[in-house]
N, C-alpha and C positions, 0 to 999 in steps of 0.2 A: 754664588748666592748659595744654600742650598735649596731643593724640587720644590712645589709648592705640595701643598697639604689640603684638600679641598672636603667639603666639608659637606655633610648634608644639609642639614639647615642654617642659614642666612644668619651670620652674629658677626656685628660689627664693634670694631674696638677703634672709640674716637677722643681723641687727644689736641683741647685746644690751650694752646701751651700759651702764655703769659712771660710777662717780664714775673709777675708776683708770686703764678699761682700757677697749675697747669689743672685742668680741669677734665677728667674722665670723666668716661659713657660706653653705654653696650648699649647698638643699636639690636633688633633682630630683624627677618627678612619684612618686614609689612613697615619700617624706618621707627616703629617705636621705641623711643629712649626710658631707660631705667636712672636711676635719681642717680644724677653724678659724683663720684666722689672726690675732694681737696689735696691734691698735696703741692707746700710750698717750694716757688721755684728757687732753690739752693746754690747747688753746684750739678752739674750732667752728671757723675756718678752717683750720689744722691734723687739724684731726681728723678732719675730715666730708673734707675735702680729697684726706686719703687714704687715706677708706674706698672715696672716691666711684674714687680712682684702684684700687686694689683691685680692686674689682666688675669696671668697664671692660677689668681684663684678665684676668677670669673669661671674662666671654660680652658678647657684645653687646647681647644682650635678654633681659629679663627676668619671666617669668609677674608676678610681683607682691616687691615687700618685705616684710617682717615687726619689728617696731620692736620690744623689749623696753626700755624705759630707766629711767633714775635721773629724779625729779621734783621736783616737781612737775607735772603735765602737764596741758596745755589740749585738753579729749578731748571739748568740745563740738563736736560737725559744723557748729553752722550758727557761729561764733566764726571771725570774722577772723583767729584766733594759735591756729586750733585746729592740731592737730603739734607747736604750740610747746612748748620748757622754761618753766616761768614763773618763780616767785620760787626756786627753789632761791638756798639760799649757797654753791652750788658756782660758786669764783672762775673769770668771765669768761663762765659759763653761765645768767645769767638771760637772760629775752625771747630766745632759741635759737628758729627753727625749724629741726626734725628733720626734722618727714615731706617736707615741703616739698622743700627740698633734694635728697632721690632718688625723689620723683616729678617736679621738672622734670629732673635729670639721666639719666630711664633711664626718661625719658613708659611707665610703667605704674600701675595702682596700689599704695597703699603701705596700709599698714594698722601703727598704731600703740596702746600699750598703756604704763601701768606696768610696769616689770619684773618687777613681783612677780606682777602682774594675769598677765604669759603664763605666769611661771610655771605659777601656779594652772590658766589653761589646760590646756598642756600634759600636771602629774597628773591633769586630772581626763579627760581623752582615751585618756593611755595612764600613767600610770604607777599611783600610789599609789589614787587616785581610778576609778575603774574597778569598772564593778559599785556605783559607789554616787551617790545621785542630787546629792548636794550635798560643796563642801568647799572649807575651807578653807583657803590656803595663806599660811603667816605666812614669812620670810625673818628672821633673828634675826644679826645682821654690820656692817657699817658702819654703817649704816640701821636702822630695821627695819622694817615695813612686809604690809601687808597683803590678800589677795585673796582670792572669793568670786564663786565657782560652784558654781550651782545649774540641774539639769539643760540643759548645755551652756550658761548665759545670764553675763555677769557683771555682779557688782553695781555701778552707776553712779547719782550721784543729779544734782547738781549739777559735780562730776566724779568721781573716782576715791574711794574711802576713805584715809582715811591711821589704818590703826588703829596707827598706832606710837606714836604723839598719844594716844592715851588716857591719862587720869589713873588713879593706880591712889595704894593705900594707901602707906604708906613702910614697911620691914622695920623693926623698932625698933631690930636692930644696927647701922644706915646710914641714920640721921637728920642726921648730918653732911655730909651730900654735896649738893650743891647742887643736882648736874645736870649733863647735857653739852649740849641741845638746845636750839641759839642763837635758842629760839621760845619753849619752855617750862618750858627747866631741867628738872625730875622728873616729865615725863612716862615713857611706855613704854622710849619711845629714849633721855635721857636719864637714862635710869637703867639698860640691862641690852642697850646698844647695844657692840661693840665699844671706838670710841675712851669710853665711858662707864668700862667695868671696867680701862681703861688709868690712865683718867686718874685714876679711887681706886687703884689697884694697884699702878701701873707698869709691867703686861703683860699679857698675851692670858690669858682663862682658861684653855686648856690648857695656862700655862704655869704654872699655879699649885701648890703642892702638894694632891694629893684631899683631904684633909682638908682648906684652908682653908677659913675662914669667905665665902669668894667663891663659893663656888658653892652652898654653902647657901642665899646673900641673890639670888644672878641667877634661879636657881631658884625661888624665893617670886617673884618679879619673875613670871616668864614663867605659872608655875602662876596665880595671880591673874587674870591676863590674858588664857587661855585659857575660864580660868572664865568671863569676863567676857563673851568669844563663844560659850561655850555658850547664855547665859541668853537673847542679842540672837538668836543667830543657830541652835543646834543644828545644827553640818552634823553630818555623818554621817562623815566623816572632819576630822581635822587633822592637814596637815602640818605639822612643822615642819624646817625649812632652815635656809642663810648658815653663816658661819662659827664663828659664837660654837657653836650646835648640833653641828657637831662635837666638843666638848668630849668627850670619853668619860666613861658614865653619866648626860648631862644628860638627855636624852634621859627615864631614867625617875627622876629625880629633881624634873624636871617634870607625870612624871603622878601622883607621889603628893601634889605639893603641889595641882595639881588637882582632886586626890581633895575635900584635907579641904580647899577651898575652898571645893568645892560642897556637901560637909555631907550626901553624896547625895540631891541631888536631880536629877541628871543623868543620862539613863540613859546605857547602853554601858558595855561594859566597857575599861577607858583603854588598857589594852593595845592594841585594835582600832582603837579613833578616836583616841591619838595618836600618827603614827608619822609618821618619817621619810621623803622622798622616792624615792618606786618609781622615779626618775630618776635620783637618786643626784647629781652634779654638771652632769650635763647638759640640765636642766628650762629652762635662761636659752634656748638656741637654740632647743630646742626647741616652746618658748614665744613664740618669733619665727615660727618657723617656724606654728605654731596659727594666730596674728596673720595669719599673710601668707597661709593660708589661707581665714581668716575673712574676706577683705579681698576676693576676688574674689569672693561668692554674694551 
C-alpha cells in the first residue's frame, strides 16, 4: 500500500455503489456535497475505471474516500480480502476488490461499509437520529437491508448484519408465493422487496390501486420485521427508507402492523419510533461522507 499523501484542505471522495448505478460525489471540509455524478453499474472494470477517471478530473488529492456499497462485503480489517464485494448474485461483481482500487489510485485512507450501514451512520449523525442514542435504518427497495447504530457505533459481528434475510411467518393470503430470494426463497427480502412485489403482481407497489391486497400484505411483512427488530435491539428510532416505502400510505400501514404484531409489549409511540428518513434521498452520499470521515479518525 502506498504512503498516504496529506492534503491542506479536506476533500472527500464519496461513492454510493448500487446494483444498477454508482453515485459519485465530492464533499469539502464543512461536509458540503456538490452535484452528484451517476455511472451505470456494468462490469467492475468499466464502472470502477469510469469512477476513478471522474474523481481524477475533479481533484489530484483526496483526504479520504467513503464507500457505501451493495454487498455482501468483507469488512474484517485482518482479512486479505477486506473491502471486497464477496458472494453477491450481481453478475460479474463477486470477489471484486472495491476499497483497494481507490486506495491504490489515490493514496489516501478509504472507508467502506454496506450502503445501509452508511445510511444508518448518516441518519444517526445528521438526520432522524439526532438526539437519539440508537437508530435502526431499514431500506426496502431492490433488496432489503438494515444497519444499527448505538452511541455512534455500528453493529458488526463476524461480518455486517444481513437483516433482509430474517425468516417470517407467512401472510395467510400469500401462501402460494415461493419467494424471490435466490438464497432463502421466502425471507424478508424474498417477500417484501421490489422484485418480490413485481414477481407477484407485475408492477411496483406504488403502481397498484390503493385498495389492492398487496399493500396490506407488504405492510404486514414489514410490520412483522419491525416487531422482530424491536425485540432484538429496541432502537429509539426505526428509520424506513428505500424505493418501496415511497408508496403513499405504506409507512402508516407498517406502524399499525408493527403495533398489532407487538401486542402492546414494546415502548414508544409508533409515529415517534417508526419514521421516514430525515435526510430524504440524500442518505446514500451522506452515508459515504460519514464513512470517509470515520476512516481518518
